[in-house]
ZAROSE-48167 format. One record per residue: residue number from 1; x, y, z of N, C-alpha, C in turn; residue in one letter. Coordinates in steps of 0.2 Angstrom, whole numbers. Example, Ala and Ser with C-alpha at 12.3 -4.5 7.8 and 13.67 -1.06 7.14 Angstrom:
BEGIN
1; 66; -28; 39; 62; -22; 39; 66; -16; 39; a
2; 64; -11; 35; 68; -5; 36; 64; 0; 39; s
//
This chain:
BEGIN
1; 571; -408; 211; 573; -412; 218; 579; -418; 214; m
2; 585; -416; 219; 589; -423; 217; 588; -429; 221; t
3; 589; -434; 218; 588; -442; 220; 591; -443; 227; d
4; 596; -438; 230; 598; -439; 236; 591; -433; 240; s
5; 589; -430; 237; 585; -425; 243; 578; -431; 242; r
6; 577; -434; 237; 569; -437; 238; 571; -444; 241; l
7; 578; -446; 241; 579; -452; 244; 577; -451; 253; d
8; 580; -445; 254; 578; -443; 263; 571; -442; 264; q
9; 568; -440; 259; 560; -438; 260; 556; -446; 259; a
10; 560; -449; 256; 557; -457; 257; 558; -459; 264; r
11; 563; -460; 267; 566; -460; 274; 561; -458; 281; s
12; 559; -449; 278; 555; -447; 283; 547; -450; 281; f
13; 546; -451; 276; 540; -454; 276; 541; -461; 279; f
14; 546; -466; 278; 545; -470; 281; 543; -472; 287; k
15; 548; -466; 292; 549; -466; 297; 541; -464; 301; t
16; 537; -460; 298; 531; -459; 301; 525; -461; 298; h
17; 526; -465; 294; 522; -469; 290; 525; -476; 288; c
18; 527; -481; 291; 529; -487; 291; 525; -490; 285; p
19; 519; -490; 283; 516; -492; 281; 515; -487; 272; d
20; 520; -483; 271; 518; -481; 267; 521; -481; 259; g
21; 518; -480; 255; 522; -483; 248; 522; -478; 243; t
22; 524; -478; 236; 521; -475; 230; 522; -466; 233; d
23; 528; -464; 234; 530; -457; 236; 532; -456; 227; l
24; 529; -451; 225; 529; -446; 220; 528; -439; 221; k
25; 530; -432; 216; 531; -428; 216; 522; -427; 214; i
26; 520; -422; 218; 513; -420; 217; 512; -413; 213; a
27; 516; -408; 216; 515; -400; 213; 520; -397; 217; f
28; 523; -391; 212; 525; -386; 217; 523; -380; 215; a
29; 527; -375; 216; 525; -368; 219; 530; -362; 215; d
30; 529; -356; 217; 533; -352; 216; 539; -351; 219; a
31; 539; -353; 224; 545; -356; 229; 550; -360; 228; s
32; 555; -362; 233; 560; -368; 232; 557; -376; 234; h
33; 550; -372; 236; 546; -380; 239; 543; -385; 234; r
34; 544; -392; 236; 540; -396; 233; 536; -401; 236; r
35; 531; -402; 235; 526; -407; 237; 525; -414; 235; y
36; 526; -419; 238; 525; -426; 236; 519; -428; 241; l
37; 516; -433; 236; 509; -436; 238; 512; -444; 238; r
38; 511; -447; 245; 512; -453; 248; 506; -457; 249; g
39; 505; -463; 247; 500; -468; 251; 500; -471; 256; q
40; 497; -472; 261; 495; -475; 268; 490; -481; 267; t
41; 488; -485; 272; 482; -488; 273; 477; -484; 274; e
42; 477; -479; 278; 473; -472; 279; 471; -468; 273; n
43; 474; -468; 269; 473; -464; 262; 480; -460; 262; g
44; 479; -456; 257; 486; -454; 255; 487; -446; 261; s
45; 492; -443; 261; 497; -439; 264; 500; -434; 259; v
46; 503; -429; 263; 508; -425; 259; 515; -423; 262; i
47; 519; -423; 259; 525; -420; 261; 526; -415; 257; i
48; 528; -409; 263; 532; -403; 259; 540; -402; 261; m
49; 542; -403; 255; 550; -403; 254; 552; -395; 254; d
50; 556; -395; 258; 559; -387; 259; 566; -388; 260; a
51; 571; -387; 255; 577; -389; 256; 581; -383; 262; p
52; 584; -385; 266; 586; -381; 273; 589; -375; 270; p
53; 593; -377; 263; 599; -372; 263; 596; -365; 258; e
54; 592; -368; 254; 585; -362; 251; 580; -361; 255; k
55; 578; -362; 259; 572; -359; 263; 570; -364; 271; e
56; 570; -360; 276; 567; -364; 282; 559; -365; 282; s
57; 559; -370; 285; 551; -373; 287; 548; -369; 293; v
58; 552; -365; 298; 549; -363; 303; 544; -357; 301; d
59; 544; -353; 297; 540; -348; 296; 532; -352; 293; a
60; 533; -357; 290; 528; -359; 288; 523; -364; 295; f
61; 529; -368; 298; 528; -372; 306; 523; -365; 310; l
62; 526; -359; 312; 524; -353; 314; 519; -355; 314; r
63; 515; -352; 308; 510; -349; 305; 505; -353; 304; i
64; 505; -359; 303; 503; -366; 303; 499; -367; 309; l
65; 503; -367; 315; 501; -367; 321; 498; -362; 324; q
66; 498; -357; 323; 497; -349; 325; 489; -350; 322; h
67; 489; -352; 316; 482; -352; 314; 476; -358; 314; l
68; 479; -363; 317; 477; -370; 320; 473; -368; 325; a
69; 477; -364; 330; 475; -361; 338; 469; -358; 336; r
70; 469; -352; 331; 464; -348; 328; 459; -351; 327; e
71; 458; -356; 327; 451; -362; 322; 452; -359; 316; q
72; 457; -358; 312; 455; -356; 305; 457; -362; 301; l
73; 455; -362; 294; 455; -367; 290; 464; -368; 286; p
74; 465; -373; 290; 472; -375; 287; 475; -381; 286; v
75; 479; -385; 283; 480; -391; 285; 481; -393; 291; p
76; 481; -400; 292; 483; -403; 299; 490; -406; 297; q
77; 493; -406; 301; 502; -407; 302; 503; -413; 307; l
78; 503; -418; 301; 505; -424; 306; 513; -424; 309; w
79; 519; -422; 307; 525; -424; 309; 528; -420; 305; a
80; 534; -417; 308; 540; -411; 305; 547; -414; 306; f
81; 552; -412; 301; 559; -413; 304; 559; -406; 302; d
82; 563; -400; 307; 565; -394; 304; 572; -394; 301; r
83; 578; -398; 304; 583; -398; 302; 584; -401; 293; e
84; 579; -405; 292; 580; -409; 285; 572; -405; 280; q
85; 569; -399; 284; 565; -396; 280; 559; -401; 278; g
86; 557; -405; 283; 550; -411; 278; 546; -409; 283; f
87; 539; -409; 280; 532; -410; 285; 528; -414; 281; l
88; 525; -418; 287; 522; -421; 283; 513; -418; 285; l
89; 509; -417; 281; 503; -414; 281; 499; -417; 277; l
90; 491; -415; 278; 485; -417; 277; 484; -416; 269; e
91; 484; -423; 266; 482; -421; 259; 476; -419; 257; d
92; 476; -412; 252; 470; -409; 252; 467; -409; 246; l
93; 471; -416; 241; 469; -415; 235; 471; -412; 230; g
94; 469; -409; 226; 471; -406; 217; 468; -399; 216; d
95; 461; -401; 221; 458; -394; 218; 459; -386; 223; t
96; 460; -382; 218; 461; -376; 220; 455; -372; 217; t
97; 455; -367; 221; 448; -361; 220; 451; -359; 211; l
98; 457; -360; 208; 459; -358; 202; 458; -363; 197; y
99; 459; -369; 200; 457; -375; 194; 449; -376; 193; s
100; 445; -374; 199; 438; -373; 198; 435; -368; 193; l
101; 439; -362; 195; 435; -357; 190; 438; -358; 182; v
102; 444; -363; 183; 446; -363; 175; 443; -368; 171; s
103; 440; -373; 176; 436; -377; 173; 428; -375; 172; k
104; 425; -374; 178; 417; -370; 177; 416; -363; 174; h
105; 424; -359; 175; 420; -350; 175; 420; -347; 182; g
106; 421; -342; 181; 419; -337; 187; 413; -336; 190; p
107; 408; -335; 186; 401; -335; 187; 397; -342; 192; t
108; 399; -347; 190; 398; -353; 191; 400; -352; 199; v
109; 406; -350; 200; 410; -350; 208; 408; -344; 211; n
110; 402; -341; 210; 400; -336; 215; 399; -337; 222; r
111; 396; -343; 223; 396; -345; 230; 403; -346; 233; q
112; 406; -351; 231; 413; -352; 232; 417; -345; 235; a
113; 415; -340; 229; 421; -333; 233; 417; -330; 237; l
114; 411; -331; 239; 407; -326; 245; 409; -332; 250; l
115; 410; -337; 249; 412; -340; 254; 418; -338; 258; h
116; 423; -338; 253; 430; -336; 254; 430; -328; 257; i
117; 425; -326; 253; 427; -318; 257; 426; -317; 263; t
118; 421; -322; 266; 418; -322; 273; 422; -324; 278; d
119; 428; -330; 275; 432; -333; 279; 437; -326; 281; l
120; 438; -321; 276; 443; -317; 277; 442; -312; 284; l
121; 435; -312; 285; 434; -307; 291; 437; -310; 296; v
122; 436; -318; 296; 440; -321; 302; 448; -321; 303; d
123; 450; -320; 297; 458; -321; 297; 459; -314; 299; v
124; 457; -308; 299; 458; -301; 299; 457; -300; 307; a
125; 453; -305; 310; 453; -304; 317; 457; -309; 319; k
126; 461; -313; 319; 467; -319; 322; 472; -312; 323; a
127; 475; -316; 330; 480; -312; 334; 486; -312; 329; s
128; 487; -305; 331; 494; -302; 326; 501; -302; 331; i
129; 500; -304; 336; 506; -305; 341; 510; -309; 339; t
130; 518; -306; 339; 524; -309; 335; 525; -310; 328; d
131; 520; -306; 326; 519; -305; 318; 524; -300; 315; l
132; 529; -300; 310; 532; -294; 308; 527; -289; 305; p
133; 529; -282; 305; 524; -278; 303; 527; -275; 297; v
134; 521; -273; 291; 521; -271; 286; 521; -263; 287; y
135; 527; -263; 289; 529; -255; 290; 532; -251; 281; d
136; 533; -245; 284; 534; -241; 277; 541; -245; 274; k
137; 545; -247; 277; 551; -248; 273; 549; -255; 270; r
138; 547; -260; 272; 544; -267; 270; 540; -264; 263; a
139; 536; -260; 265; 530; -258; 258; 534; -255; 251; l
140; 540; -249; 255; 543; -247; 249; 548; -253; 245; k
141; 552; -256; 250; 555; -262; 248; 552; -267; 242; r
142; 546; -267; 244; 542; -272; 239; 541; -268; 230; e
143; 537; -261; 233; 539; -257; 226; 544; -258; 224; i
144; 552; -260; 225; 558; -259; 222; 557; -263; 218; s
145; 553; -269; 217; 555; -276; 213; 550; -272; 207; l
146; 547; -267; 206; 544; -264; 202; 548; -262; 196; f
147; 553; -258; 200; 559; -252; 195; 564; -257; 196; t
148; 566; -263; 198; 572; -266; 198; 571; -272; 194; d
149; 566; -274; 192; 564; -280; 189; 559; -279; 182; w
150; 553; -277; 185; 547; -274; 178; 550; -270; 173; y
151; 553; -264; 176; 554; -258; 171; 560; -260; 167; l
152; 566; -263; 169; 571; -264; 164; 570; -270; 158; p
153; 565; -274; 161; 562; -280; 156; 558; -275; 153; y
154; 553; -270; 153; 551; -268; 147; 552; -262; 143; r
155; 559; -259; 147; 561; -254; 143; 565; -258; 139; c
156; 569; -264; 140; 573; -269; 135; 568; -271; 130; k
157; 562; -274; 132; 556; -277; 126; 555; -271; 121; q
158; 553; -264; 125; 550; -260; 122; 554; -256; 118; s
159; 562; -253; 119; 566; -248; 117; 565; -241; 121; g
160; 560; -242; 126; 558; -237; 128; 562; -233; 134; k
161; 564; -228; 136; 568; -224; 142; 565; -221; 149; i
162; 563; -225; 154; 561; -224; 161; 565; -217; 162; w
163; 562; -212; 161; 567; -204; 160; 566; -202; 169; q
164; 572; -199; 171; 572; -196; 177; 566; -191; 179; a
165; 562; -189; 177; 556; -186; 178; 552; -188; 179; a
166; 550; -196; 178; 548; -199; 179; 549; -204; 186; s
167; 554; -205; 187; 556; -208; 192; 557; -205; 198; a
168; 558; -198; 196; 556; -195; 203; 548; -194; 206; d
169; 544; -193; 200; 537; -191; 201; 535; -199; 203; i
170; 537; -204; 201; 535; -210; 203; 538; -214; 211; f
171; 544; -211; 212; 546; -210; 219; 544; -206; 223; a
172; 541; -200; 224; 538; -196; 228; 531; -198; 229; e
173; 525; -200; 224; 521; -203; 224; 519; -210; 229; r
174; 527; -215; 226; 525; -220; 230; 527; -220; 239; c
175; 530; -214; 239; 533; -214; 245; 526; -210; 250; d
176; 522; -206; 246; 516; -203; 250; 512; -211; 251; w
177; 512; -214; 245; 507; -222; 245; 508; -225; 253; l
178; 515; -227; 253; 518; -231; 258; 518; -228; 265; c
179; 519; -222; 265; 516; -218; 272; 508; -219; 273; t
180; 504; -217; 269; 498; -220; 270; 496; -226; 272; q
181; 499; -232; 267; 498; -237; 270; 500; -239; 277; l
182; 506; -235; 279; 509; -240; 286; 507; -237; 291; a
183; 502; -231; 289; 500; -229; 297; 493; -232; 296; a
184; 490; -235; 296; 482; -239; 294; 483; -244; 300; l
185; 478; -244; 303; 478; -249; 308; 479; -257; 306; p
186; 483; -260; 311; 485; -267; 307; 479; -273; 308; a
187; 478; -278; 304; 475; -283; 307; 479; -290; 303; v
188; 478; -297; 304; 483; -302; 301; 481; -302; 294; f
189; 486; -301; 290; 487; -301; 282; 491; -309; 280; v
190; 486; -313; 276; 490; -319; 275; 493; -318; 270; h
191; 493; -313; 267; 498; -308; 260; 498; -314; 253; r
192; 495; -320; 253; 495; -322; 247; 490; -326; 246; d
193; 484; -322; 247; 478; -325; 249; 474; -325; 243; y
194; 475; -330; 235; 472; -329; 230; 468; -337; 228; h
195; 468; -337; 221; 464; -343; 218; 469; -349; 220; s
196; 474; -347; 219; 480; -354; 219; 483; -357; 226; r
197; 482; -352; 232; 483; -354; 238; 476; -356; 242; n
198; 470; -357; 238; 466; -357; 244; 463; -367; 240; l
199; 461; -371; 244; 461; -377; 242; 455; -380; 244; m
200; 450; -385; 240; 445; -387; 243; 446; -392; 246; q
201; 443; -393; 253; 444; -401; 256; 441; -404; 253; r
202; 441; -410; 251; 437; -417; 247; 433; -419; 253; p
203; 433; -421; 259; 430; -422; 264; 423; -418; 266; s
204; 425; -412; 267; 420; -406; 268; 414; -406; 268; a
205; 408; -407; 272; 402; -406; 270; 400; -398; 272; q
206; 403; -395; 274; 400; -389; 277; 402; -384; 273; d
207; 399; -380; 266; 402; -376; 265; 409; -371; 269; p
208; 406; -370; 275; 411; -365; 279; 416; -368; 280; a
209; 418; -374; 281; 424; -377; 280; 428; -381; 274; h
210; 425; -380; 270; 429; -383; 264; 432; -380; 261; r
211; 435; -372; 263; 441; -370; 258; 446; -369; 264; w
212; 452; -371; 261; 457; -372; 266; 463; -368; 263; v
213; 467; -365; 268; 474; -359; 266; 479; -362; 266; m
214; 482; -360; 261; 489; -364; 261; 494; -358; 259; i
215; 499; -357; 259; 507; -354; 257; 506; -348; 261; d
216; 504; -347; 268; 503; -341; 274; 509; -341; 275; f
217; 516; -343; 274; 522; -344; 279; 523; -334; 279; q
218; 520; -330; 274; 523; -325; 274; 519; -320; 278; d
219; 514; -324; 283; 508; -318; 286; 513; -313; 289; a
220; 509; -307; 289; 511; -302; 292; 506; -297; 294; i
221; 508; -294; 298; 501; -286; 302; 503; -282; 297; a
222; 497; -281; 292; 497; -276; 289; 489; -274; 289; g
223; 488; -269; 284; 480; -265; 282; 475; -271; 281; p
224; 469; -268; 284; 464; -272; 281; 462; -272; 274; l
225; 460; -277; 271; 457; -276; 265; 464; -278; 261; g
226; 470; -280; 263; 474; -282; 257; 473; -289; 254; y
227; 472; -294; 259; 470; -300; 257; 463; -302; 253; d
228; 459; -297; 253; 453; -294; 250; 456; -295; 242; l
229; 461; -288; 242; 463; -288; 234; 466; -293; 231; i
230; 470; -296; 237; 474; -304; 232; 469; -308; 230; s
231; 462; -310; 233; 458; -313; 232; 454; -310; 223; l
232; 452; -302; 224; 447; -301; 220; 451; -298; 214; l
233; 456; -296; 215; 460; -292; 210; 467; -298; 209; r
234; 464; -305; 208; 470; -309; 207; 473; -307; 201; d
235; 479; -310; 201; 484; -309; 194; 482; -315; 189; s
236; 478; -321; 192; 474; -327; 188; 469; -329; 185; y
237; 465; -324; 189; 457; -324; 186; 455; -317; 186; i
238; 452; -317; 181; 448; -309; 179; 440; -309; 182; d
239; 438; -309; 190; 432; -309; 191; 427; -304; 187; w
240; 421; -307; 187; 419; -300; 184; 417; -294; 189; p
241; 417; -290; 186; 416; -284; 190; 409; -282; 195; e
242; 406; -286; 193; 397; -286; 198; 398; -292; 203; a
243; 404; -296; 201; 404; -300; 206; 410; -296; 212; l
244; 414; -294; 210; 420; -291; 213; 415; -287; 218; v
245; 411; -281; 215; 407; -278; 219; 403; -279; 225; n
246; 400; -287; 224; 395; -289; 227; 401; -290; 234; e
247; 405; -294; 233; 411; -296; 236; 413; -292; 240; a
248; 414; -285; 238; 418; -278; 243; 413; -278; 246; e
249; 409; -276; 245; 400; -273; 248; 400; -279; 255; q
250; 402; -286; 253; 397; -290; 259; 406; -290; 263; r
251; 410; -289; 261; 415; -288; 267; 415; -283; 271; f
252; 414; -276; 266; 415; -271; 271; 409; -271; 277; y
253; 402; -273; 275; 398; -273; 279; 399; -279; 286; h
254; 403; -283; 283; 405; -289; 289; 409; -283; 292; s
255; 414; -281; 291; 420; -277; 296; 417; -272; 298; v
256; 413; -269; 295; 408; -264; 299; 406; -268; 306; r
257; 401; -272; 307; 398; -276; 310; 404; -278; 316; e
258; 410; -280; 312; 413; -283; 318; 418; -277; 321; q
259; 416; -269; 319; 420; -265; 321; 427; -265; 318; r
260; 429; -266; 315; 436; -269; 311; 437; -263; 307; l
261; 432; -261; 306; 434; -253; 299; 427; -248; 302; f
262; 427; -242; 305; 422; -237; 303; 421; -231; 299; t
263; 425; -233; 294; 424; -229; 289; 418; -229; 284; g
264; 419; -225; 279; 413; -226; 276; 415; -231; 269; s
265; 408; -232; 263; 410; -237; 259; 416; -233; 254; f
266; 415; -227; 253; 420; -224; 252; 426; -223; 252; a
267; 426; -224; 259; 433; -224; 263; 438; -230; 261; d
268; 434; -235; 263; 435; -242; 261; 437; -244; 255; f
269; 434; -242; 250; 436; -242; 242; 445; -238; 240; t
270; 442; -233; 244; 451; -228; 244; 455; -232; 246; h
271; 455; -234; 252; 459; -239; 255; 461; -246; 251; q
272; 458; -248; 247; 458; -253; 245; 462; -252; 238; l
273; 460; -246; 234; 463; -243; 230; 470; -244; 231; g
274; 474; -241; 237; 480; -239; 237; 484; -246; 240; m
275; 481; -250; 243; 483; -257; 244; 484; -260; 237; i
276; 479; -260; 233; 480; -264; 227; 486; -261; 223; a
277; 487; -253; 222; 492; -250; 218; 499; -254; 222; v
278; 501; -255; 228; 505; -256; 232; 508; -264; 228; q
279; 501; -267; 229; 502; -275; 227; 504; -277; 220; r
280; 500; -272; 215; 503; -274; 209; 508; -273; 206; h
281; 512; -266; 209; 516; -264; 207; 523; -271; 210; l
282; 522; -274; 215; 527; -277; 218; 527; -285; 213; k
283; 521; -288; 212; 519; -292; 208; 523; -292; 202; v
284; 520; -288; 199; 523; -286; 191; 531; -287; 191; l
285; 534; -284; 197; 541; -287; 197; 543; -292; 199; g
286; 539; -298; 203; 540; -304; 206; 541; -307; 200; i
287; 533; -305; 196; 535; -312; 190; 539; -311; 185; f
288; 542; -305; 184; 548; -305; 179; 554; -307; 184; v
289; 555; -307; 190; 560; -310; 193; 560; -317; 193; r
290; 554; -322; 193; 553; -330; 192; 554; -331; 187; l
291; 552; -326; 179; 557; -327; 174; 563; -327; 175; s
292; 565; -322; 174; 573; -319; 173; 577; -323; 179; q
293; 578; -324; 185; 581; -327; 188; 580; -334; 189; r
294; 573; -335; 191; 570; -343; 193; 569; -348; 184; d
295; 570; -344; 180; 567; -350; 175; 559; -351; 176; e
296; 556; -349; 179; 550; -350; 178; 546; -344; 174; k
297; 547; -345; 167; 542; -342; 163; 535; -340; 162; h
298; 532; -346; 164; 525; -345; 164; 520; -340; 167; g
299; 524; -337; 173; 520; -328; 174; 522; -325; 171; y
300; 525; -325; 166; 526; -317; 161; 519; -317; 157; l
301; 515; -322; 158; 507; -322; 154; 502; -320; 159; a
302; 504; -319; 165; 499; -315; 170; 501; -308; 170; d
303; 506; -305; 168; 507; -299; 168; 503; -293; 165; l
304; 499; -296; 159; 493; -291; 158; 486; -291; 162; p
305; 484; -296; 164; 480; -296; 170; 480; -291; 176; l
306; 488; -292; 178; 490; -289; 184; 491; -281; 183; t
307; 493; -279; 176; 493; -272; 175; 487; -270; 174; y
308; 483; -273; 171; 475; -272; 171; 472; -269; 178; q
309; 473; -274; 182; 471; -272; 190; 475; -267; 193; h
310; 482; -265; 191; 486; -259; 192; 481; -255; 190; l
311; 480; -253; 183; 478; -247; 181; 469; -245; 185; q
312; 466; -250; 186; 459; -251; 189; 462; -247; 196; h
313; 465; -250; 199; 469; -246; 205; 469; -239; 206; a
314; 473; -236; 201; 477; -230; 201; 470; -227; 200; l
315; 464; -229; 196; 458; -224; 195; 455; -222; 199; a
316; 454; -229; 208; 452; -227; 212; 455; -223; 217; r
317; 462; -221; 215; 467; -216; 222; 468; -209; 218; v
318; 464; -205; 218; 465; -197; 213; 473; -196; 215; p
319; 475; -196; 220; 482; -194; 223; 487; -198; 218; e
320; 485; -203; 215; 490; -207; 212; 489; -207; 206; l
321; 486; -202; 204; 482; -201; 195; 492; -200; 192; a
322; 494; -196; 194; 500; -194; 189; 504; -202; 188; p
323; 502; -207; 191; 507; -213; 189; 506; -216; 184; l
324; 497; -214; 181; 494; -219; 176; 498; -218; 170; r
325; 500; -210; 169; 502; -209; 161; 511; -210; 161; d
326; 514; -209; 168; 521; -211; 166; 522; -220; 166; i
327; 516; -225; 169; 518; -231; 167; 516; -235; 161; i
328; 512; -229; 159; 507; -233; 153; 512; -234; 148; e
329; 517; -231; 146; 523; -232; 141; 524; -239; 141; p
330; 524; -242; 147; 529; -248; 151; 523; -255; 150; f
331; 517; -254; 148; 513; -257; 149; 514; -265; 147; a
332; 513; -271; 148; 516; -279; 145; 513; -278; 140; p
333; 517; -282; 135; 514; -284; 129; 507; -289; 133; e
334; 503; -289; 127; 498; -293; 128; 499; -300; 123; k
335; 498; -305; 128; 497; -312; 125; 492; -315; 123; t
336; 494; -320; 118; 487; -323; 113; 483; -326; 117; a
//
């Protein structure tokens, strides 16, 4: 953040919190956004700083207000300035699902994962009016991140060549995959429902209201189960398989009761497998792009787990079996 940008943030802070003091950078994420924490007489607040020349706050505001109307857990919004790109938000503290699992391990946080899985049923039921649609073109565009960023990176590292025959198989199977996904009934999809975007509200006593979603501005109307895959096949946490199976079963029975899904559990896991293949191909490309374009090299350490999830997903979808062998030579190097 430039000094002038920080000065603008301080001015915004003082306008809405005249007694405010001690504005400091709290954290950043994979985007161009930054978050600052300030102190007031009534406690701390967060200012989201999104430089307008790099990204608009419009989508964040629109989805935040939409989810709030649906009575879903999002940060409270106190004030905003669209033109300058500042939002004054509730301070949720620093505890994410990721930080809890990093500290205590995944098994200890079983109940938290199940509560967050239950929340997803309500998220899926939210209105999708005016949301962009996860159509075939959007799905294929995201997969192209794998071929545009990840594959060149691994080809250069390994000295191996992505053969034309492999490219043809990949294109044909991915076209089939995106056709299948685009044809599925659409529900509300957060799109980045993972451990770093789920925060524990310090003041909440009821476990049902303890977990709050952030980073929801890319929400879309897409296939049921997309957010479940983002959570259970997280690129940052390797949840125990037994716990993943428990959460999948729990979610499946809930969406069946809510009539959001009518097929068998086998149908459901096949759908999850297709979703996971598309998502993990995209994420592999995004992580390399974050490193090479944005100089956020820490994401390269998350490639091996993401690739592991991809291989697991491919094993769930017999129609995509040809992809396993052609992708395998380009597996990421394992980090220490």
